[in-house]
VOGU-3710 file (C-alpha; in Angstrom, 3 decimals, decimal comma):
1> msatatarvr> 1,680/-20,408/31,246  -1,394/-22,494/30,440  -2,631/-22,962/26,876  -5,640/-20,771/27,677  -3,465/-17,992/29,066  -1,106/-18,216/26,073  -4,044/-17,935/23,664  -5,345/-14,909/25,570  -1,958/-13,158/25,453  -1,645/-13,831/21,720
11> deeitaffsa> -5,182/-12,557/21,098  -4,374/-9,357/22,975  -1,175/-8,971/20,950  -2,994/-9,428/17,650  -5,691/-6,973/18,746  -3,023/-4,394/19,617  -1,493/-4,803/16,157  -4,703/-4,500/14,157  -5,736/-1,558/16,356  -2,510/0,185/15,242
21> dpatiawpyp> -1,094/0,469/18,745  1,983/2,690/18,128  4,397/0,530/20,113  3,184/-2,636/18,376  3,286/-1,383/14,785  6,637/0,391/15,220  8,528/-2,867/14,596  6,197/-5,882/14,303  8,721/-8,414/13,003  9,578/-10,217/16,278
31> myerwrsgsg> 5,825/-10,594/16,797  5,434/-11,969/13,270  8,079/-14,571/14,054  5,996/-15,746/17,014  2,906/-15,930/14,805  4,762/-18,043/12,236  5,692/-20,616/14,875  3,620/-23,783/14,982  1,202/-23,936/12,068  1,677/-20,277/11,154
41> vvrwesgpat> -2,108/-19,879/11,148  -3,505/-18,050/14,163  -7,133/-17,642/15,159  -7,897/-14,108/16,317  -11,073/-14,480/18,344  -11,494/-10,786/19,088  -11,490/-9,878/15,401  -12,755/-12,322/14,564  -10,454/-13,592/11,812  -8,020/-16,327/10,846
51> vvtryrdvkd> -4,538/-14,830/10,455  -2,181/-16,495/7,935  1,535/-15,718/8,252  3,724/-18,299/6,489  4,949/-17,593/2,980  3,602/-20,737/1,342  0,130/-20,327/2,823  -0,085/-16,596/2,065  0,974/-17,222/-1,531  -1,522/-20,074/-1,914
61> vmagrypiiq> -4,377/-17,840/-0,739  -3,319/-15,124/-3,183  -2,981/-17,663/-5,991  -6,623/-18,687/-5,587  -5,940/-22,185/-4,297  -8,670/-21,723/-1,682  -12,265/-20,504/-2,142  -11,802/-16,826/-1,310  -13,527/-13,545/-2,189  -11,791/-10,173/-2,019
71> nayrfgelae> -14,280/-7,799/-0,396  -13,761/-8,461/3,303  -14,854/-4,918/4,113  -18,409/-5,592/2,981  -18,883/-9,303/3,693  -17,817/-11,920/6,231  -17,434/-12,062/9,980  -14,996/-9,164/10,346  -17,300/-6,872/8,355  -20,260/-8,015/10,443
81> gtiarlpldq> -18,328/-7,263/13,632  -17,392/-3,818/12,345  -20,985/-3,007/11,457  -22,189/-4,251/14,846  -19,915/-1,722/16,583  -21,429/1,195/14,676  -24,357/3,188/16,063  -27,499/2,586/14,014  -27,709/6,210/12,889  -24,336/5,825/11,119
91> hdtffkvldf> -25,187/2,658/9,178  -26,596/4,411/6,101  -23,485/6,546/5,625  -21,179/3,599/6,242  -22,972/1,392/3,717  -23,055/4,201/1,156  -19,266/4,525/1,304  -18,754/0,751/1,363  -20,992/0,281/-1,658  -18,899/2,803/-3,554
101> eslfmsrqda> -15,649/1,104/-2,487  -17,120/-2,194/-3,684  -16,626/-0,806/-7,198  -12,842/-0,802/-6,684  -11,005/-3,306/-8,856  -9,243/-4,608/-5,735  -12,619/-5,591/-4,245  -13,713/-7,562/-7,322  -13,381/-11,241/-8,200  -13,213/-13,383/-11,340
111> esharlrris> -14,499/-11,756/-14,551  -15,570/-8,503/-12,866  -11,997/-8,027/-11,680  -10,501/-9,135/-14,999  -12,649/-6,633/-16,924  -11,547/-3,679/-14,791  -7,932/-4,799/-14,807  -7,822/-5,063/-18,605  -9,018/-1,479/-18,862  -6,661/0,075/-16,315
121> argftarria> -3,658/-1,995/-17,459  -3,526/-0,004/-20,710  -1,890/2,861/-18,841  0,586/0,665/-16,948  2,403/-1,117/-19,761  6,173/-1,616/-19,465  6,666/0,855/-22,320  4,531/3,509/-20,656  6,221/3,159/-17,267  9,707/3,315/-18,817
131> qlrdsvqahv> 8,713/6,551/-20,556  7,986/8,152/-17,184  11,596/8,058/-15,940  12,511/11,572/-17,091  9,282/12,976/-15,652  9,846/11,228/-12,315  13,430/12,508/-12,233  12,236/16,069/-12,854  9,750/15,820/-9,983  12,443/14,408/-7,675
141> ddlieemkaa> 14,844/17,224/-8,568  12,165/19,860/-7,914  11,213/18,331/-4,568  14,842/18,122/-3,491  15,244/21,845/-4,130  12,180/22,477/-1,961  13,583/20,159/0,706  16,952/21,936/0,704  15,200/25,271/1,218  13,350/24,053/4,317
151> pvadvkqhla> 14,709/24,874/7,801  15,149/21,123/8,367  15,198/18,707/5,440  12,689/15,874/5,891  12,918/13,024/3,385  9,474/11,726/4,379  7,522/14,976/4,485  9,250/16,795/1,637  9,956/13,936/-0,773  8,315/10,579/-0,015
161> nklpvrvivd> 4,895/12,054/0,770  4,787/14,258/-2,319  6,416/12,398/-5,199  3,921/9,538/-5,755  0,958/11,920/-5,833  2,696/14,156/-8,371  3,500/11,216/-10,628  0,057/9,645/-10,536  -1,875/12,874/-11,085  0,217/13,418/-14,216
171> mlgvpqsdre> -0,856/9,986/-15,473  -4,517/10,768/-14,839  -4,455/14,259/-16,292  -5,150/15,985/-12,977  -3,617/19,485/-12,757  -0,715/19,681/-10,317  -2,485/22,627/-8,680  -5,173/20,201/-7,485  -2,862/17,571/-6,005  -3,256/18,696/-2,387
181> liwewseavg> -7,026/18,586/-2,736  -6,854/15,083/-4,230  -4,606/13,925/-1,398  -7,011/15,309/1,203  -9,913/13,390/-0,349  -7,867/10,188/-0,520  -6,861/10,587/3,111  -10,482/11,135/4,138  -11,625/7,948/2,407  -8,724/6,060/3,982
191> rlfsldersl> -9,894/7,074/7,471  -13,263/5,406/6,961  -12,485/2,499/9,266  -11,678/4,756/12,182  -15,436/4,290/12,597  -16,052/7,585/14,354  -18,912/9,756/13,153  -16,681/12,557/11,889  -14,505/10,199/9,801  -17,570/8,560/8,254
201> headeaidaf> -19,036/11,943/7,361  -15,733/13,169/5,877  -15,305/9,977/3,813  -18,831/10,371/2,453  -18,250/14,028/1,580  -14,888/13,233/-0,022  -16,403/10,622/-2,335  -19,179/13,013/-3,386  -16,638/15,770/-4,039  -14,364/13,430/-5,951
211> reyvgrtvtr> -17,249/12,132/-8,061  -18,064/15,714/-9,058  -14,391/16,485/-9,722  -13,868/13,459/-11,983  -17,062/14,375/-13,804  -15,623/17,811/-14,617  -12,293/16,269/-15,640  -13,997/13,799/-17,959  -16,083/16,573/-19,509  -12,910/18,563/-20,208
221> frqtgegpel> -11,216/15,580/-21,859  -14,283/14,921/-24,003  -14,501/18,539/-25,117  -10,811/18,959/-25,922  -9,995/15,424/-27,034  -6,773/15,739/-25,051  -5,553/13,741/-22,085  -2,757/11,388/-21,009  -2,762/7,749/-22,098  -4,232/6,296/-18,910
231> aaallasadd> -7,012/8,883/-18,735  -7,789/8,329/-22,422  -8,054/4,568/-21,904  -10,435/4,977/-18,972  -12,519/7,545/-20,816  -12,766/5,415/-23,959  -14,010/2,500/-21,861  -16,644/4,708/-20,246  -17,757/5,983/-23,655  -18,075/2,395/-24,903
241> evltedelva> -20,161/1,611/-21,787  -17,556/-0,910/-20,686  -17,231/1,272/-17,590  -20,123/2,981/-15,825  -19,617/6,546/-14,636  -19,390/5,380/-11,010  -16,843/2,721/-12,002  -14,827/5,436/-13,738  -14,810/7,569/-10,585  -13,891/4,542/-8,464
251> myllilfggs> -11,055/3,663/-10,846  -9,642/7,190/-10,600  -9,791/7,132/-6,810  -8,263/3,658/-6,519  -5,370/4,510/-8,834  -4,717/7,765/-7,007  -4,943/6,260/-3,531  -3,416/2,859/-4,267  -0,737/4,397/-6,444  0,457/6,870/-3,843
261> etttnllgng> 0,310/5,656/-0,250  2,132/2,342/-0,710  4,860/4,007/-2,782  5,176/6,745/-0,177  5,751/4,041/2,427  8,322/2,301/0,227  10,297/5,536/-0,091  10,068/6,505/3,575  10,575/3,079/5,123  13,251/2,278/2,536
271> flalqrnrdq> 15,313/5,377/3,295  15,042/4,629/7,012  16,200/1,025/6,445  19,223/2,179/4,452  20,149/4,687/7,140  19,808/2,130/9,922  21,812/-0,395/7,906  24,649/1,887/6,918  26,674/-0,933/5,359  23,960/-1,270/2,703
281> wdllrerpel> 23,883/2,482/2,066  27,646/2,387/1,591  27,309/-0,660/-0,672  25,000/1,291/-2,979  27,461/4,176/-3,018  30,214/1,801/-4,111  28,059/-0,247/-6,493  25,355/2,041/-7,936  24,301/-0,693/-10,372  22,603/-2,393/-7,400
291> vsgasdelir> 20,143/0,476/-6,954  17,870/-0,808/-9,725  17,028/-3,898/-7,667  17,226/-2,326/-4,223  13,529/-1,508/-3,927  12,521/-5,175/-3,868  14,787/-5,975/-0,920  13,688/-2,820/0,893  10,075/-3,870/0,327  10,767/-7,405/1,553
301> ydsphhylpr> 12,634/-6,153/4,605  10,050/-3,587/5,711  6,841/-3,963/3,758  4,920/-0,824/2,768  1,700/-2,880/2,848  1,431/-5,458/5,623  -1,761/-7,436/5,233  -4,913/-8,036/3,212  -8,268/-9,276/4,554  -10,255/-11,789/2,530
311> vaagdfeigg> -13,432/-13,848/3,074  -13,801/-17,630/2,838  -16,312/-18,507/0,108  -16,419/-22,129/1,281  -15,042/-24,445/3,942  -11,361/-25,406/3,760  -8,309/-26,131/5,905  -5,064/-24,161/5,886  -2,017/-24,964/7,976  -4,071/-27,635/9,689
321> vpvregqtvv> -6,588/-25,026/10,866  -10,216/-25,335/9,661  -11,789/-22,269/8,066  -15,539/-21,999/7,606  -17,473/-20,209/4,887  -17,983/-16,556/5,798  -14,965/-16,362/8,087  -12,448/-13,589/7,500  -8,966/-14,671/6,441  -6,142/-12,142/6,848
331> vvmgaanrde> -2,946/-12,815/4,901  0,048/-11,025/6,430  2,589/-10,269/3,719  4,838/-8,494/6,208  5,226/-11,787/8,081  5,537/-13,942/4,952  8,373/-11,742/3,678  10,427/-12,719/6,746  9,754/-16,474/6,461  13,085/-18,190/7,124
341> tvfadpdrld> 12,116/-21,182/4,971  12,155/-18,910/1,906  14,563/-16,080/2,731  17,910/-16,936/4,319  18,744/-14,749/7,328  15,413/-12,938/6,786  15,936/-10,247/9,429  18,995/-8,935/7,606  18,777/-6,265/4,924  20,804/-7,701/2,031
351> ltranknehl> 20,654/-5,821/-1,266  22,526/-8,657/-2,995  19,890/-11,225/-1,986  19,219/-13,490/-4,969  15,478/-13,978/-4,391  14,566/-10,527/-3,084  11,910/-10,081/-5,762  9,945/-13,075/-4,435  8,388/-10,947/-1,680  4,584/-10,863/-1,568
361> sfafgahycl> 4,003/-7,179/-0,841  2,730/-6,638/-4,387  0,465/-9,686/-3,929  0,523/-12,628/-6,335  -1,589/-14,057/-9,130  -4,588/-12,294/-10,644  -4,446/-9,473/-8,095  -0,729/-8,719/-8,512  -0,240/-4,981/-8,045  -0,787/-3,125/-11,302
371> gaalarlegd> 1,515/-0,320/-10,185  4,461/-2,488/-9,096  6,715/-1,357/-11,949  5,879/2,286/-11,262  6,693/1,897/-7,554  10,028/0,289/-8,443  10,794/3,096/-10,887  10,115/5,770/-8,275  12,250/3,911/-5,734  15,062/3,590/-8,267
381> vvfstllrrf> 15,034/7,300/-9,122  14,714/8,514/-5,523  17,408/6,317/-3,994  19,869/6,768/-6,874  19,408/10,545/-6,718  19,848/10,757/-2,947  22,944/8,544/-3,067  24,465/10,531/-5,920  23,735/13,991/-4,575  23,874/13,407/-0,817
391> pdarlldedp> 26,185/10,428/-0,165  26,876/11,643/3,380  23,221/12,116/4,367  22,445/11,162/7,964  19,168/10,872/9,833  18,792/13,256/12,743  16,553/10,720/14,510  16,968/6,986/13,818  13,976/6,073/15,985  11,079/7,946/14,357
401> ayagsamlra> 7,434/7,535/15,282  5,052/5,511/13,130  1,524/6,492/12,216  -1,361/5,237/10,155  -2,914/1,798/10,209  -1,227/-1,537/10,795  -1,919/-2,327/7,150  -0,071/0,747/5,877  2,253/1,520/8,781  4,287/4,557/7,879
411> vqslptdlge> 7,052/6,539/9,482  5,798/10,064/10,211  8,905/12,088/9,452  12,574/11,634/8,606  14,478/14,826/9,506  17,838/14,520/7,799  21,210/16,235/7,654  21,718/16,008/3,906  25,366/17,028/3,974  27,018/18,518/0,909
421> drgr> 25,042/18,449/-2,338  27,337/16,884/-4,967  25,086/18,193/-7,749  22,941/16,613/-10,405
//
C-alpha cells in the first residue's frame, strides 16, 4: 500500500473513532497500538486535529510543557470546522450554549482556572471524601436491593448508572427526589455536539432550566443557612463575589456531570473487565486487600475517559510533528495508558501492577481531576461489596454493546446472574 493510501486508511479509521462508530469504539486498543507506532503523533486531516497517543507526549501536554489552551470547543480549527457544519440558523443557540460551557473550570486556563479550582476543592478534601464512605455504602446497599428485585439484575443500569448521581447530589444539597431530573439535564447538555437541531435546542433548554433550579437551591440555602460542605463553599464564594451567579450555576453543572458520567463508566467498564478476566476476579476474592487499589488498574486497562481536545496557543513540535498556533491537539489517554514503554504487558489486566496509578485518565498537572479520590472510593465500595455478597456473579452476555461518544465510551447494559447473596 502506498504512503498516500495508508494515510487515507488511517484518516478514515480516526474519523470512524471520533464519530463513535459502534464497531470502532467497542474495543479501540488494537487501533491505539497502530497510532502509537512511529512517532505516536498522527495528523487527522478530516478533523482537522493532531492526535497525540504516546504516554510521554500526552503527559507533557497535560503538564503544560507546550503552549496550550483548554477550550477546544470554542476556539481552534476543530471548533471552526464544527461551526462550519452547522446551519446558520442554529449558530446563535450553539454559541449561547458554548459561551455558558466556557465558564466551566475545565475550560479555563492559568489564574481563571486556579481561582475556580480553589473554590471547588474545599468540598473535595481527603477528609471530606473519607467521610463519605458510610454514605456511599448505604447507597450501594439500597441499589443492590433494587437490583435484586428486578426481573434481570443489570450491574450497569441498576448500579453503575445510579450510584454516582446519588453521591454527588448529596454533596451539592440536591434532593434525591430530583436526581432523575438532574441527570436528564446533564444528558441533554452532553448531547450538544450531536449537532442536530433537536439536540441543540434541548441543551439550551436544559441549561436555562438548570440555571433556574440552582437559583432556587441557592435561595433555599441562604434562607435556611443549611447545606452540605461543598454547597456552602460555593455559596460563600458567590456571596463574596468571588463567583458570579452564572459561574455558580456552571460549577454545579460541571460537578454533577463530570462527577457522575466518568465514575459510571469506571464502575461499568471495570465490572466487565473483571468478568472477562476471571482470574483477576478470583484474585480479589482471595485477596480482598487488593480491592482498594483495583480501580486504578481497571481505569488504566479500560479508560472511562479516552481523550481531551486542546488548542495550540503557539507553534511547537511534538513527536517530530510540527503543530501550528490555532490547531487542535487531541491527547488520547486511552492510548497512553497502554503504552508498552511505561506499562509492562499493557494489554493484560494485572491488579498487582506496581505502577497502575500512573495512568493518565484523571489527567495530570494543574487540571488533575478534582474528583479522582471520590471515583476511587466509589469503585472500592462497589467492587468490594459485589465480591463479598456475590462472589459467584456471572455476566449473562460478555460481549455487550457500547454507546455514547468515543470520549466517554460506555457499555450500555450488564445483565448479570448474581448467584447467591452471601449477605452484608
